[in-house]
C-alpha positions as CSV (number, residue, x, y, z in Angstrom):
1,M,0.0,0.0,0.0
2,T,1.4,3.4,-1.0
3,T,0.5,6.5,0.8
4,S,1.1,10.1,-0.4
5,L,2.6,12.3,2.2
6,G,1.4,15.5,0.5
7,R,2.7,18.4,2.6
8,L,4.9,16.1,4.6
9,D,7.3,15.6,1.6
10,G,10.0,17.6,3.4
11,L,9.7,15.5,6.5
12,D,11.1,12.3,5.1
13,R,13.1,12.8,1.8
14,L,14.4,9.4,0.5
15,D,17.2,8.6,-1.8
16,A,15.4,6.2,-4.1
17,L,18.4,5.2,-6.1
18,D,20.7,3.5,-3.5
19,R,18.2,3.5,-0.6
20,R,20.8,5.0,1.7
21,P,19.8,7.1,4.8
22,V,19.7,10.8,4.0
23,L,19.7,14.0,6.1
24,T,16.6,16.1,6.2
25,G,16.7,19.9,6.3
26,D,16.7,19.9,10.1
27,G,19.7,17.6,10.3
28,A,17.7,14.6,11.4
29,L,18.8,11.2,10.0
30,K,16.1,9.5,8.1
31,T,16.0,6.0,6.6
32,P,14.1,4.9,3.6
33,Y,12.0,2.6,5.7
34,R,9.0,3.9,7.5
35,P,7.5,1.9,10.3
36,R,3.8,1.1,9.9
37,I,1.4,0.0,12.6
38,V,0.0,-3.4,11.4
39,G,-1.9,-4.7,14.5
40,V,-3.2,-4.0,17.9
41,G,-4.7,-6.1,20.7
42,T,-5.9,-5.5,24.3
43,A,-6.8,-7.6,27.3
44,T,-8.0,-7.1,30.9
45,S,-8.2,-9.0,34.1
46,P,-11.5,-11.0,34.4
47,T,-13.4,-9.3,37.2
48,V,-15.3,-6.1,36.7
49,Y,-16.3,-3.7,39.4
50,T,-18.5,-0.6,39.3
51,Q,-17.3,2.4,41.3
52,Q,-20.0,1.7,43.9
53,E,-18.9,-1.9,44.1
54,V,-15.4,-0.9,44.9
55,L,-16.6,1.4,47.7
56,D,-18.7,-1.4,49.0
57,A,-15.9,-3.9,48.8
58,F,-13.8,-1.8,51.2
59,A,-16.7,-0.6,53.3
60,I,-15.9,3.0,52.4
61,T,-18.6,5.3,53.8
62,D,-16.7,8.7,53.9
63,A,-18.9,11.0,51.8
64,R,-15.8,12.9,50.4
65,I,-14.2,9.7,49.2
66,G,-17.5,8.5,47.7
67,S,-17.8,11.8,45.8
68,V,-14.3,11.3,44.3
69,F,-15.3,7.9,43.0
70,R,-18.8,8.9,41.7
71,N,-17.4,12.1,39.9
72,S,-14.6,10.2,38.1
73,A,-16.5,9.7,34.8
74,I,-15.7,6.0,35.2
75,D,-18.5,3.5,35.2
76,R,-16.5,0.3,35.7
77,R,-13.0,-1.1,35.9
78,H,-11.3,-4.5,35.8
79,L,-9.6,-5.1,39.1
80,T,-8.2,-8.1,41.1
81,L,-8.9,-7.3,44.7
82,P,-7.9,-9.3,47.7
83,E,-10.5,-11.9,48.8
84,P,-12.4,-11.1,52.0
85,D,-11.3,-13.1,55.0
86,T,-13.6,-15.0,57.4
87,D,-15.1,-11.9,58.9
88,G,-15.7,-10.4,55.4
89,V,-12.9,-7.8,55.5
90,R,-10.5,-7.3,52.6
91,R,-7.1,-6.7,54.1
92,P,-4.1,-5.1,52.6
93,E,-1.7,-7.4,50.8
94,P,2.0,-7.5,51.7
95,Q,4.4,-6.0,49.1
96,G,5.7,-9.5,48.3
97,D,2.2,-10.7,47.5
98,L,1.6,-7.7,45.3
99,L,4.8,-8.4,43.3
100,D,3.6,-12.0,42.8
101,K,0.2,-10.6,41.7
102,H,1.9,-8.2,39.2
103,K,4.0,-11.0,37.7
104,A,1.0,-13.4,37.2
105,M,-1.3,-10.8,35.9
106,A,1.2,-9.1,33.6
107,V,2.1,-12.4,32.0
108,G,-1.5,-13.5,31.7
109,M,-3.0,-10.3,30.3
110,G,0.2,-9.7,28.2
111,A,-0.1,-13.1,26.5
112,E,-3.8,-12.4,25.7
113,A,-3.1,-9.0,24.3
114,L,-0.1,-10.2,22.3
115,R,-2.0,-13.0,20.7
116,A,-4.9,-10.6,19.8
117,C,-2.4,-8.2,18.3
118,L,-0.7,-10.8,16.1
119,K,-4.0,-12.2,15.0
120,R,-5.0,-8.7,13.8
121,A,-1.7,-8.3,12.0
122,G,-2.1,-11.7,10.3
123,A,1.1,-12.9,12.0
124,E,2.2,-15.8,14.2
125,L,4.4,-15.9,17.3
126,S,7.1,-17.4,15.1
127,D,7.1,-14.1,13.0
128,L,8.1,-12.0,16.1
129,R,11.6,-10.6,15.9
130,H,11.6,-8.0,18.7
131,L,9.4,-7.7,21.8
132,C,9.5,-4.6,24.0
133,C,7.6,-4.8,27.3
134,V,6.4,-1.8,29.3
135,S,5.2,-1.8,32.9
136,S,5.2,0.4,35.9
137,T,3.0,-1.6,38.4
138,G,5.8,-4.0,39.5
139,F,9.4,-4.8,39.1
140,L,10.7,-8.0,37.6
141,T,14.2,-9.4,37.0
142,P,14.4,-11.1,34.5
143,G,12.0,-8.7,32.9
144,L,8.6,-9.3,31.5
145,S,9.9,-9.8,28.0
146,A,11.9,-12.9,29.1
147,L,8.9,-14.3,31.0
148,M,6.7,-13.8,27.9
149,I,9.1,-15.5,25.7
150,R,9.2,-18.5,28.0
151,E,5.4,-18.5,28.6
152,L,4.5,-18.4,24.9
153,G,7.4,-20.4,23.5
154,I,8.6,-17.5,21.4
155,D,11.9,-18.0,19.5
156,R,14.7,-17.6,22.1
157,H,16.6,-15.5,19.6
158,C,13.9,-12.9,19.5
159,G,15.3,-9.5,20.4
160,R,13.8,-8.0,23.6
161,S,13.7,-4.9,25.7
162,D,12.0,-3.8,28.9
163,I,10.8,-0.2,29.8
164,V,10.1,-0.1,33.5
165,G,9.0,2.7,35.8
166,M,8.2,5.5,33.3
167,G,4.5,5.4,34.1
168,C,1.5,6.2,31.9
169,N,3.4,7.9,29.2
170,A,5.7,4.9,28.6
171,G,3.8,3.3,25.8
172,L,4.8,6.1,23.4
173,N,8.4,6.1,24.7
174,A,8.5,2.4,23.8
175,L,6.8,3.0,20.4
176,N,9.5,5.7,19.6
177,V,12.3,3.3,20.4
178,V,10.8,0.3,18.6
179,A,9.9,2.4,15.6
180,G,13.7,3.0,15.2
181,W,14.4,-0.7,15.6
182,S,11.7,-1.4,13.0
183,A,13.2,1.1,10.5
184,A,16.6,-0.5,10.9
185,H,15.2,-4.1,10.4
186,P,12.8,-3.9,7.4
187,G,10.5,-6.8,7.0
188,E,10.9,-7.9,10.6
189,L,7.9,-7.8,13.0
190,A,8.2,-5.9,16.3
191,V,5.7,-5.6,19.1
192,V,5.3,-3.1,22.0
193,L,3.4,-4.7,24.9
194,C,2.1,-2.6,27.7
195,A,1.0,-4.7,30.7
196,E,-0.2,-2.9,33.8
197,A,-1.6,-4.8,36.8
198,C,-2.8,-1.8,38.6
199,S,-4.4,-4.0,41.2
200,A,-0.9,-4.8,42.3
201,A,-0.3,-1.2,43.1
202,Y,-3.5,-0.7,45.1
203,A,-3.1,0.9,48.6
204,M,-5.9,0.5,51.1
205,D,-6.4,3.3,53.6
206,S,-8.8,6.1,54.2
207,S,-6.7,9.0,53.0
208,M,-7.7,11.3,50.2
209,R,-4.4,10.7,48.5
210,T,-5.2,7.0,48.3
211,A,-8.8,7.7,47.3
212,V,-7.9,9.7,44.2
213,V,-5.6,6.9,43.0
214,N,-8.0,4.1,43.9
215,S,-10.9,5.7,42.1
216,L,-8.9,5.9,38.8
217,F,-6.8,2.9,37.8
218,G,-7.8,-0.5,36.3
219,D,-6.0,-3.6,35.0
220,G,-5.2,-3.8,31.3
221,A,-2.7,-4.7,28.7
222,G,-2.3,-3.5,25.1
223,A,0.0,-4.6,22.3
224,I,0.9,-2.8,19.0
225,A,2.8,-4.3,16.1
226,L,5.2,-2.5,13.8
227,L,6.6,-3.5,10.4
228,S,8.8,-1.5,8.0
229,G,9.2,-1.8,4.3
230,P,10.8,0.2,1.4
231,G,9.3,3.7,1.3
232,D,5.7,3.6,2.2
233,E,5.0,0.0,1.0
234,V,4.5,-2.7,3.6
235,S,3.3,-6.0,2.5
236,G,-0.1,-6.9,4.1
237,A,-0.4,-3.6,6.0
238,T,-3.9,-2.5,4.9
239,E,-5.4,-0.7,7.9
240,G,-2.6,0.7,10.0
241,P,-0.9,4.1,9.7
242,A,2.7,5.0,9.1
243,V,4.6,6.4,12.1
244,L,6.0,9.8,11.0
245,K,7.4,11.7,13.9
246,F,7.6,11.9,17.7
247,A,7.8,14.9,20.1
248,S,8.3,15.0,23.9
249,C,8.0,17.6,26.7
250,I,9.1,17.1,30.3
251,I,8.1,19.6,33.0
252,P,11.0,19.5,35.5
253,D,9.2,21.8,38.0
254,A,6.5,19.2,38.3
255,I,8.8,16.2,38.5
256,D,7.3,15.1,41.9
257,A,3.7,15.8,41.0
258,M,3.1,12.2,39.8
259,R,5.2,9.5,41.5
260,Y,5.2,5.9,42.6
261,D,7.5,5.6,45.6
262,W,7.9,3.9,49.0
263,D,5.3,4.9,51.6
264,R,6.9,4.4,54.9
265,E,3.6,4.6,56.8
266,L,2.1,1.8,54.7
267,D,5.4,0.0,54.3
268,R,4.8,-0.5,50.6
269,F,4.9,1.4,47.3
270,S,2.2,3.9,46.8
271,F,1.2,6.2,43.9
272,Y,0.8,10.0,44.4
273,L,-1.1,12.4,42.1
274,D,-0.9,16.2,42.8
275,P,-4.3,17.8,42.6
276,Q,-2.9,20.4,40.2
277,I,-1.4,18.0,37.7
278,P,-4.3,18.0,35.2
279,Y,-3.9,21.8,34.8
280,V,-0.1,21.6,34.5
281,V,-0.4,18.9,31.9
282,G,-3.1,20.7,30.0
283,A,-1.0,23.9,29.9
284,H,1.8,22.1,28.2
285,A,-0.3,20.2,25.7
286,E,-0.1,23.0,23.1
287,I,3.7,23.2,23.5
288,V,4.3,19.6,22.6
289,V,1.7,19.4,19.8
290,D,3.1,22.5,18.2
291,R,6.6,21.0,18.4
292,L,5.2,17.7,16.8
293,L,3.7,19.6,13.9
294,A,6.6,22.0,13.4
295,G,8.1,21.7,9.9
296,T,5.3,19.5,8.6
297,G,3.1,22.1,7.1
298,L,0.2,20.8,9.2
299,R,-2.1,22.7,11.4
300,R,-4.1,21.2,14.3
301,S,-7.2,21.4,12.2
302,D,-5.5,19.0,9.7
303,I,-5.5,16.2,12.4
304,G,-8.5,13.9,11.8
305,H,-7.9,11.5,14.7
306,W,-6.8,12.3,18.3
307,L,-5.9,9.4,20.6
308,V,-5.2,10.8,24.0
309,H,-4.3,8.9,27.2
310,S,-7.3,8.3,29.4
311,G,-5.6,9.9,32.4
312,G,-8.7,11.0,34.2
313,K,-11.6,13.4,33.7
314,K,-9.8,16.5,34.7
315,V,-6.7,15.7,32.6
316,I,-8.9,15.0,29.5
317,D,-10.9,18.2,30.1
318,A,-7.6,20.3,30.5
319,V,-6.2,18.9,27.3
320,S,-9.5,19.4,25.5
321,V,-9.6,23.1,26.5
322,N,-6.0,23.9,25.7
323,L,-6.0,22.1,22.3
324,R,-9.6,23.2,21.5
325,L,-10.7,19.6,20.9
326,T,-14.3,18.5,20.7
327,R,-16.1,15.7,22.5
328,H,-16.1,13.8,19.2
329,D,-12.3,14.2,18.9
330,L,-11.9,12.6,22.3
331,R,-14.7,10.1,22.1
332,H,-12.4,7.1,22.3
333,T,-10.4,8.6,25.2
334,T,-13.5,9.3,27.3
335,G,-15.0,5.9,26.3
336,V,-12.0,4.0,27.5
337,L,-11.9,5.9,30.7
338,R,-15.6,5.2,31.3
339,D,-15.3,1.4,30.6
340,Y,-11.8,0.6,31.9
341,G,-10.6,3.5,34.0
342,N,-7.0,4.5,33.6
343,V,-5.0,1.4,32.5
344,S,-1.7,3.4,32.6
345,S,0.7,2.9,29.7
346,G,-1.6,0.9,27.5
347,S,-4.6,3.3,27.6
348,F,-4.0,4.9,24.2
349,L,-3.9,1.4,22.6
350,F,-7.4,0.7,23.9
351,S,-8.5,4.0,22.2
352,Y,-6.6,3.1,19.0
353,E,-8.3,-0.3,18.8
354,R,-11.7,1.4,19.1
355,L,-10.8,3.8,16.3
356,L,-9.9,0.9,14.0
357,D,-13.1,-0.9,14.9
358,E,-15.1,2.2,13.7
359,Q,-13.5,1.8,10.3
360,V,-13.7,5.6,9.7
361,T,-10.1,6.3,8.7
362,T,-9.2,6.9,5.1
363,P,-5.9,7.0,3.2
364,G,-4.1,10.3,3.8
365,D,-5.7,10.9,7.3
366,Y,-3.4,12.2,10.0
367,G,-3.6,11.2,13.6
368,V,-1.9,12.4,16.9
369,L,-1.2,10.0,19.8
370,M,-0.6,11.6,23.2
371,T,0.3,10.2,26.5
372,M,1.1,11.8,29.9
373,G,2.8,10.6,33.0
374,P,5.4,11.1,35.8
375,G,8.2,13.5,35.1
376,S,5.8,15.3,34.5
377,T,5.9,14.3,30.9
378,L,3.9,14.5,27.7
379,E,4.7,12.2,24.7
380,T,3.2,12.5,21.2
381,A,3.4,10.8,17.9
382,L,2.2,11.8,14.4
383,V,0.8,9.1,12.2
384,Q,-0.7,8.9,8.7
385,W,-3.0,6.3,7.1
């Protein structure tokens, strides 16, 4: 499939004679091989809770905390909560048990998402040449990629990488790295797998800090497959867009506004969200999108599809206001938040899957992917069908 880049001709000039990498006007090294997204798949843990059911499960009656849950724009989430003991009380799990939970859930959900992604790409496990695994809800050594290779019987010579601890933005960080790998290995299939067992990062106390986090996150995994070929042509890639460009923005002054660190009082890891972070992120959304589109000849109005991380109602609203996006623009983002909550690094893949299922994209359409997370950081990617 050949795609005309129109006004993006200057973004990626190719030497068609000897296929050697060339320099663009801004000095960036480009190769003649453009990565294309050829598959996506998602998975969740099996048990679904409404927000009220979570409140009931932990016998939370504080009206302030209940309000946080009910005003979250989330209807339901997939969670794996501790079983109640003999007196009906669900008790906090030790950190060691939570790490075991993370390992089991990440491998289980990850395997399901990976298989779904490969099926959509028309590929088999034996076709996989590089696997990059992303997670922030637990720490594993050897990493999740090694465990996935053993679990699924993937070729032991498959290249692998693990991105750990970057948070909700990490899916696009991984996509950026693996897009480079794909461009350097034309014809070889690569997959980014984001597996987030948020139930393994669940703190149980009555503080407002904990309530905000516990009202938001859910379990989920998403996988996305990349394949590169000469120029714009990738055999078999009929529905996925080409990955054209990435842009990042870190906000050093807000580096502690989102963090997952050791809580000495709880004697375990705990996630913290500063109440002001939605507005901080929203204020920087224009900056990073303008950088992404710089030099392309594109305006924001030229972007037909926006896939923004489902970071929470206030985050989505702040991004919407600052980028002047409509409800329709963010329908997938808000729909994923409603049905799954924030599934961390894989959230944007749930939105991307919904967009593909709509079958509304047409050749030449542009899309922007955006994720946000600790740092505080915004990551973006420009794609074209």
